[in-house]
VOMAR-172199 format. One line per 3 residues: their letters; for each residue y, x, z of N, C-alpha, C. Coordinates in Angstrom, 1 decimal. Layout:
BEGIN
A = Y:X:Z:Y:X:Z:Y:X:Z | ...
This chain:
BEGIN
MSN = 127.0:88.6:78.6:128.3:87.9:78.9:128.4:86.5:79.0 | 129.0:85.7:79.8:128.9:84.4:79.9:129.8:83.9:78.7 | 129.3:83.0:78.0:130.1:82.3:77.1:131.0:81.1:77.8
PNA = 132.2:81.0:77.7:133.0:79.9:78.4:132.9:78.3:77.7 | 132.3:78.4:76.4:132.1:77.4:75.8:130.3:77.0:76.1 | 129.8:77.5:76.8:128.1:77.0:77.3:128.3:76.4:78.4
TYG = 127.1:75.9:78.5:126.8:75.4:80.1:125.4:75.8:80.7 | 125.6:76.4:81.8:124.3:77.4:82.3:123.8:76.4:83.5 | 122.5:76.7:83.6:121.8:76.3:84.6:120.1:76.1:84.5
FLC = 119.5:75.6:85.6:118.1:75.6:85.6:117.7:74.2:85.1 | 116.9:73.9:84.4:116.7:72.9:83.5:115.6:72.0:84.5 | 116.2:70.8:84.9:115.5:70.0:85.9:115.0:68.8:85.3
EFD = 115.5:68.4:84.1:115.0:67.1:83.5:115.5:67.1:82.1 | 114.6:66.0:81.5:115.1:66.1:79.9:114.8:64.9:79.6 | 115.2:64.2:78.5:114.8:63.1:77.4:115.1:63.1:76.1
SRH = 115.2:62.0:75.6:115.8:62.1:74.3:117.4:62.2:74.0 | 118.1:61.8:75.0:119.3:61.9:75.0:120.3:63.0:75.7 | 119.6:63.5:76.9:120.4:64.3:77.7:119.4:65.4:78.1
IYL = 119.8:66.4:78.5:119.1:67.3:79.2:120.0:67.4:80.4 | 119.5:67.8:81.8:120.1:67.9:83.1:119.6:69.4:83.9 | 121.0:70.0:83.5:120.9:71.8:83.9:121.7:71.7:85.5
FDW = 121.2:72.2:86.4:121.5:72.5:87.6:122.2:73.8:87.6 | 123.5:74.2:87.9:124.2:75.1:87.8:124.6:75.8:89.4 | 123.7:76.7:89.8:123.9:77.1:91.0:125.1:77.8:91.6
LRR = 125.9:78.3:90.8:127.1:79.0:91.0:128.3:77.5:91.6 | 128.1:76.6:90.8:129.1:75.6:91.1:128.0:74.2:92.0 | 126.8:74.7:92.4:126.1:73.8:92.9:126.6:72.5:92.3
HLH = 126.2:71.9:91.1:126.3:71.2:90.2:125.4:70.8:89.3 | 124.8:69.4:89.2:124.2:68.9:87.8:124.6:68.5:86.8 | 124.6:69.4:85.8:125.2:69.0:84.4:124.8:68.2:83.4
TVR = 125.0:67.3:82.7:124.2:66.4:82.2:125.1:66.9:80.7 | 124.0:67.1:79.8:124.5:67.5:78.5:123.4:66.8:77.3 | 124.3:66.2:76.6:123.6:65.5:75.5:122.7:66.8:74.7
NTY = 121.6:66.0:74.3:120.6:66.5:73.9:120.3:66.5:72.4 | 120.5:67.7:71.7:120.4:68.1:70.5:119.6:69.1:70.5 | 118.4:69.4:71.2:117.6:70.5:71.0:116.4:70.0:70.7
NPR = 115.6:71.2:70.1:114.3:71.0:69.8:113.3:70.9:71.0 | 112.4:69.8:71.5:111.8:69.9:72.8:111.0:71.0:73.1 | 110.5:71.6:72.0:109.6:72.7:71.9:110.1:73.7:72.5
ELV = 111.5:73.6:72.6:112.5:74.8:72.9:112.7:74.9:74.8 | 112.5:73.7:75.3:112.8:73.0:76.6:111.5:73.4:77.3 | 111.8:74.3:78.3:110.8:74.3:79.5:111.5:74.1:81.1
LGR = 110.9:73.1:81.8:111.4:72.8:82.9:111.2:74.1:83.9 | 112.3:73.9:84.5:112.6:75.2:85.8:113.3:76.4:85.4 | 113.2:76.8:83.9:113.8:77.8:83.3:115.4:77.7:83.2
CYS = 116.2:78.7:83.4:117.4:78.9:83.6:118.0:78.8:82.0 | 119.0:78.0:81.3:119.4:78.2:80.0:120.9:78.3:79.8 | 121.3:78.5:78.8:122.9:78.6:78.5:122.5:77.6:77.2
ARH = 123.6:76.5:77.4:123.1:75.4:76.4:124.7:75.2:75.7 | 124.7:75.3:74.2:125.9:74.6:73.3:125.4:73.6:72.4 | 126.4:73.2:71.5:125.9:72.1:70.7:124.9:72.8:69.9
MVI = 123.8:72.4:69.7:122.5:72.7:68.9:121.8:74.3:69.0 | 122.5:74.6:70.0:121.9:76.4:70.3:121.7:76.0:71.8 | 120.5:76.5:72.2:120.1:76.6:73.8:119.0:77.9:73.8
KEH = 119.3:78.6:74.8:118.5:79.8:74.8:118.8:80.2:76.4 | 117.4:81.0:76.5:117.3:81.3:78.1:118.3:82.3:78.6 | 118.7:81.8:79.8:120.1:82.7:80.4:119.4:83.5:81.6
TVE = 119.6:85.0:81.6:119.2:85.7:82.5:119.9:85.5:83.7 | 118.9:85.2:85.1:119.2:84.8:86.2:119.8:86.0:87.0 | 121.0:85.9:87.8:121.6:87.3:88.5:120.7:87.6:89.6
EKC = 120.5:88.7:90.1:120.0:89.2:90.9:120.3:88.3:92.6 | 121.4:88.2:92.8:121.8:87.2:94.1:121.3:85.9:93.9 | 121.1:85.3:93.0:120.4:84.1:92.5:118.7:84.2:92.7
RKN = 118.2:85.2:92.3:116.7:85.2:92.1:116.6:85.7:93.9 | 117.3:86.2:94.3:117.1:86.4:96.0:117.1:85.1:96.8 | 117.7:84.1:96.3:118.1:83.2:97.3:117.5:81.8:96.6
VKF = 117.0:81.6:95.6:116.3:80.6:95.3:115.7:80.6:93.8 | 114.2:80.2:93.8:113.1:80.2:92.7:112.9:78.6:92.4 | 112.8:78.3:91.0:112.7:77.1:90.3:111.0:77.1:90.0
YAN = 110.4:76.1:90.1:108.9:76.0:89.6:109.0:74.4:89.1 | 107.9:74.6:87.9:107.7:73.3:87.5:106.0:72.8:87.4 | 105.9:71.5:87.5:104.1:71.6:87.8:104.4:70.1:87.0
GSD = 104.1:69.9:85.6:104.2:68.7:84.6:106.0:68.6:84.6 | 106.0:67.3:85.1:107.4:66.9:85.0:108.2:66.9:86.3 | 107.6:67.6:87.0:108.1:67.7:88.4:108.8:69.2:88.6
VTA = 109.8:69.0:89.2:110.6:70.4:89.5:110.6:70.4:91.1 | 110.5:71.8:91.5:110.4:71.9:92.7:111.6:73.4:93.0 | 111.9:73.7:94.2:112.6:74.7:94.1:112.4:75.3:95.8
KTI = 112.5:76.8:95.8:112.4:77.3:97.2:113.8:78.0:97.1 | 114.0:77.8:98.5:115.8:78.2:98.6:116.0:78.3:100.1 | 116.9:79.2:100.5:117.4:79.4:101.9:118.5:78.5:102.3
ATM = 118.4:77.9:103.5:119.2:76.6:104.1:119.5:77.1:105.4 | 120.5:76.3:105.8:121.0:76.4:107.5:121.7:74.7:107.4 | 121.9:74.8:109.1:122.4:73.7:109.4:123.3:74.2:110.5
PNN = 124.5:73.1:110.8:125.2:73.8:112.0:124.6:73.6:113.3 | 125.5:74.6:114.1:125.4:74.5:115.5:125.8:73.0:116.0 | 125.4:72.6:117.1:125.9:71.4:118.0:126.9:71.9:118.7
LPG = 128.4:71.8:117.8:129.7:72.5:118.4:130.7:71.3:118.3 | 131.4:71.2:119.2:132.9:70.2:119.1:133.5:70.2:117.6 | 133.7:69.3:117.2:134.6:69.5:116.1:133.6:69.5:114.7
LEK = 132.2:69.7:115.0:131.4:69.8:113.5:130.5:68.3:113.7 | 131.0:67.3:114.6:130.0:66.1:114.5:129.6:65.5:113.3 | 130.7:65.5:112.1:130.3:64.7:111.1:129.0:65.6:110.1
FQG = 129.1:66.6:110.4:127.9:67.6:109.8:126.8:67.7:110.6 | 126.7:67.0:111.4:125.3:66.9:112.5:124.2:66.4:111.4 | 123.0:66.9:111.3:122.1:66.6:110.8:122.0:67.0:109.3
KVW = 123.1:67.5:108.8:123.3:68.4:107.4:122.4:69.2:107.2 | 121.6:69.5:106.2:121.1:70.7:105.9:122.2:71.2:104.7 | 122.1:72.4:104.4:123.0:73.2:103.1:122.5:74.4:102.6
SQC = 122.5:74.6:101.5:121.9:75.9:100.6:123.2:76.4:99.8 | 123.3:77.6:100.1:124.5:78.0:99.0:124.2:78.1:97.8 | 123.0:77.8:97.7:122.8:77.8:96.1:122.4:76.3:95.6
LGF = 122.0:75.4:96.2:122.0:73.9:95.9:122.8:72.8:96.4 | 123.4:73.4:97.2:124.5:72.4:98.1:123.7:71.7:99.1 | 124.2:70.4:99.6:123.7:69.9:100.8:122.3:69.1:100.1
LRD = 121.2:69.5:101.3:120.0:68.8:100.9:119.5:67.7:101.7 | 119.0:66.8:100.9:118.3:65.3:101.9:117.1:66.1:102.9 | 117.0:65.6:103.9:116.2:65.7:104.7:115.7:64.3:105.6
PKN = 115.4:63.5:104.8:115.0:62.1:105.3:113.7:62.2:106.9 | 113.1:63.3:106.7:112.1:63.2:107.8:112.4:64.2:109.1 | 113.7:64.7:108.6:114.5:65.7:109.6:113.4:67.2:109.9
KFA = 112.9:67.6:109.0:111.7:68.5:109.0:112.5:70.2:109.2 | 113.7:70.2:108.8:114.7:71.2:108.9:114.8:71.4:110.3 | 115.6:70.2:111.2:115.9:70.2:112.5:114.8:70.5:113.2
ETM = 113.5:69.8:113.0:112.4:69.9:113.9:111.8:71.6:113.9 | 112.4:72.4:112.8:111.8:73.8:112.6:112.8:74.9:113.1 | 113.9:74.6:112.7:114.9:75.3:112.9:116.1:75.1:113.8
CGG = 116.9:76.0:114.3:118.0:75.8:115.2:119.2:75.7:114.3 | 120.5:75.1:114.9:121.6:75.4:114.2:122.3:76.8:114.1 | 122.6:77.4:113.0:123.1:78.6:112.6:122.0:79.5:112.1
ELG = 120.6:79.0:112.1:119.6:80.2:111.6:119.3:79.6:110.2 | 118.9:80.6:109.6:118.4:80.5:107.9:117.1:80.7:107.8 | 116.7:79.5:106.9:115.2:79.7:106.9:114.9:79.1:105.4
WVT = 113.4:79.5:105.0:113.0:79.1:103.5:112.8:77.6:103.5 | 113.1:76.7:102.8:112.6:75.5:102.5:112.2:75.2:100.9 | 111.1:74.3:100.9:111.0:73.9:99.5:111.3:72.4:99.2
VKY = 111.9:72.3:98.2:112.7:71.0:97.8:112.0:70.6:96.4 | 112.2:69.3:96.3:112.1:68.7:94.9:113.3:68.3:94.3 | 113.6:68.2:93.1:114.4:67.4:92.3:114.3:66.2:92.6
APD = 115.4:65.3:93.0:115.8:64.3:93.2:116.9:63.8:93.5 | 117.8:63.9:92.2:119.0:63.5:92.5:119.5:62.1:92.9 | 120.2:61.9:94.1:120.6:60.6:94.7:122.0:60.7:95.2
GDS = 123.0:60.2:94.5:124.2:60.1:95.3:124.9:61.8:94.9 | 125.2:62.1:96.1:125.9:63.6:96.2:125.0:64.9:96.2 | 123.7:64.3:96.3:122.5:65.5:96.6:121.7:65.4:95.4
VFE = 121.0:66.6:95.1:120.4:66.7:93.8:118.9:67.0:94.4 | 118.7:67.5:95.8:117.3:68.0:96.2:117.1:67.4:97.5 | 115.9:67.1:97.6:115.2:66.6:99.0:114.3:67.7:99.2
IID = 114.4:68.2:101.0:113.6:68.8:101.7:112.1:68.1:101.5 | 110.9:68.8:100.9:109.7:68.4:101.1:108.7:69.5:102.4 | 109.4:70.6:102.6:108.7:71.4:103.3:109.4:72.3:103.9
VAQ = 109.2:73.0:105.3:110.1:74.2:105.6:109.4:75.5:106.3 | 109.4:76.6:106.2:108.5:77.4:106.4:108.7:77.6:108.0 | 107.3:77.7:108.6:107.2:77.6:109.6:107.2:79.2:110.6
DFT = 108.0:79.1:111.7:108.0:80.6:112.3:108.5:81.6:111.5 | 109.7:81.2:110.9:110.1:82.3:110.2:111.5:82.2:109.6 | 112.5:82.9:110.1:113.8:83.4:110.0:114.3:84.2:109.0
VNI = 115.1:83.7:108.4:116.3:84.8:107.5:117.0:85.5:108.0 | 117.2:86.7:107.8:118.4:87.7:107.9:119.0:88.2:106.7 | 120.4:87.7:106.5:121.1:88.0:105.3:122.5:88.6:105.9
PKE = 122.9:89.8:105.2:124.0:90.4:105.5:125.4:89.5:105.5 | 126.1:89.3:106.2:127.1:88.3:106.3:128.0:88.5:104.9 | 128.3:89.8:104.4:128.8:89.9:103.3:128.2:89.1:102.0
ELL = 127.1:88.6:102.2:126.4:88.3:101.1:126.3:86.6:101.1 | 126.7:86.3:102.4:126.8:84.4:102.6:128.0:84.1:102.1 | 128.1:82.8:101.6:129.1:82.1:101.0:129.4:81.0:102.4
PSP = 130.9:80.9:102.8:131.0:80.0:103.8:130.4:78.5:103.5 | 129.9:78.0:104.5:129.4:77.1:104.7:130.4:75.5:104.6 | 130.1:74.4:104.5:131.1:73.4:104.5:132.0:73.3:105.8
WSP = 130.9:73.8:107.1:131.6:73.9:108.4:131.9:75.3:108.7 | 132.4:76.1:107.8:132.8:77.3:108.3:134.2:77.2:108.9 | 134.8:78.0:109.5:136.2:77.7:110.0:137.0:77.8:109.1
EYT = 136.7:78.9:107.8:137.7:78.5:106.5:138.0:77.3:106.0 | 137.1:76.3:106.2:137.2:74.9:105.8:137.6:73.8:106.9 | 137.3:74.1:108.2:137.2:73.1:109.2:138.3:73.3:110.0
EWV = 139.1:74.7:110.1:140.1:74.8:111.1:141.3:74.1:110.6 | 142.2:73.5:111.5:143.3:72.6:111.1:144.4:73.6:111.0 | 145.2:73.2:109.9:146.2:74.0:109.6:147.4:72.9:109.8
PRH = 148.3:73.5:110.6:149.3:72.4:110.8:150.5:72.2:109.6 | 150.7:71.2:109.3:151.3:70.9:107.8:152.6:71.4:107.6 | 153.4:71.8:108.8:155.0:72.4:108.7:155.0:73.6:108.4
YHP = 153.6:74.5:108.4:153.4:75.9:108.4:153.5:76.2:106.8 | 154.7:77.2:106.5:154.7:77.7:105.0:153.5:78.7:104.8 | 153.0:78.7:103.6:152.1:79.4:103.1:152.1:81.0:103.4
STF = 153.7:81.4:103.3:153.8:82.9:104.1:153.3:83.1:105.1 | 153.5:81.9:106.1:152.7:82.4:107.4:151.1:83.3:107.5 | 150.6:82.9:106.4:149.2:83.5:106.3:149.3:84.8:105.1
VVH = 150.2:85.3:105.0:150.3:86.3:104.4:149.9:87.7:105.0 | 148.9:88.7:104.7:148.8:89.6:105.6:150.0:91.0:105.1 | 150.7:91.3:106.1:151.4:92.4:105.5:151.2:93.8:105.5
DKH = 149.9:94.0:106.5:149.4:95.2:106.8:148.6:95.4:105.3 | 148.8:96.2:104.4:148.0:96.8:103.5:146.8:97.5:103.5 | 146.6:98.0:104.6:145.8:98.9:105.3:144.8:98.4:106.0
RVL = 144.9:96.7:106.2:143.9:96.2:106.7:142.6:95.8:106.4 | 141.6:96.1:106.9:140.1:95.6:106.2:140.2:94.2:106.4 | 139.4:93.8:105.1:139.1:92.2:105.0:138.4:91.8:106.4
SQQ = 138.2:90.8:106.8:137.4:90.3:107.6:135.8:89.9:107.0 | 134.7:89.6:107.8:133.5:89.5:107.3:133.8:88.4:106.1 | 134.5:87.3:106.8:134.4:86.0:106.2:135.4:86.1:104.8
QRF = 136.2:87.1:104.7:136.6:86.7:103.3:136.1:87.9:102.4 | 135.2:88.4:102.6:134.5:89.3:101.6:133.6:88.6:100.7 | 133.7:87.2:100.5:133.0:86.7:99.4:133.8:86.6:98.1
VKH = 135.3:86.9:98.2:136.0:87.1:97.0:135.5:88.2:96.6 | 135.4:87.8:94.9:134.8:89.1:93.9:136.3:89.6:93.6 | 137.5:89.2:93.5:138.5:90.0:92.6:139.6:90.0:93.3
SVC = 141.0:90.7:93.7:141.9:90.6:94.4:143.0:91.1:93.7 | 144.2:91.0:93.7:145.5:91.9:93.5:146.2:92.0:94.7 | 146.6:93.3:94.6:147.4:93.8:95.3:148.9:94.1:95.0
IET = 149.9:93.3:95.2:151.2:93.5:94.8:152.4:94.4:95.7 | 153.0:95.4:95.2:153.9:95.8:96.1:155.2:95.6:95.5 | 156.3:95.5:96.2:157.5:95.4:95.6:158.5:96.6:95.7
NIF = 159.7:96.6:95.1:160.8:97.5:95.4:160.2:98.9:95.2 | 159.6:99.3:94.3:158.9:100.9:93.9:159.7:101.4:92.9 | 160.2:102.4:93.3:160.8:103.4:92.2:159.9:103.9:91.0
NPA = 160.3:103.3:90.1:159.8:103.6:88.9:160.3:104.8:87.7 | 159.6:106.0:87.8:160.2:107.1:87.5:160.5:107.2:85.9 | 159.8:106.2:85.1:160.1:106.1:83.7:161.1:105.2:83.3
FVP = 161.7:104.6:84.2:162.9:103.6:83.8:163.9:104.1:83.5 | 164.5:104.0:82.4:166.2:104.6:81.9:166.9:103.4:81.6 | 168.1:103.3:82.7:169.1:102.0:82.5:169.6:102.4:81.5
QNT = 170.2:101.0:80.6:170.9:101.0:80.1:172.4:101.3:80.4 | 173.2:102.1:79.2:174.5:102.0:79.5:175.0:100.7:79.2 | 176.1:100.5:80.2:176.9:99.4:80.0:178.4:99.5:80.0
């Protein structure tokens, strides 16, 4: 069970002052004060870290299927599944962008992904840990002649998915988007939600005893 006071992630770098853990769930690089024995730290492994306490953390199956970390000396690399947008109107600002649902946006200075894959396709890439600006990883290789098929319900929306890019008129009230048909099946795009609450009002409560007034 996760500890809310701990920081989780793959160890990508450490020095005498800080350790750097990449959290694949949040696609974020955490900087944590180094209060640990360097003998306990192995690059590329997943840890949960609290003050003075660090231990290896079990990687979820979904993560193991989509990203694998490696270390060679002080160099950290990873293999992950990535994609890029189709060339469609309204997505101009995302052209040339490569995205991994585990690692976020990936820098691709040599356009290796675009030269190998088509928009909307999924493919395996090898990246190196090289934080710069808003991205943490840079593509160094792309698997040739190989595309990946993942069930839609296992895919998280990309930054250019309709959930994020479709314009919603400002004058619309939130109730406009409430689904009143309680038997309606969720769309494929909505199935990434892990938990939900269904509320129904004006239901007779047989256990209620009104007070005499």
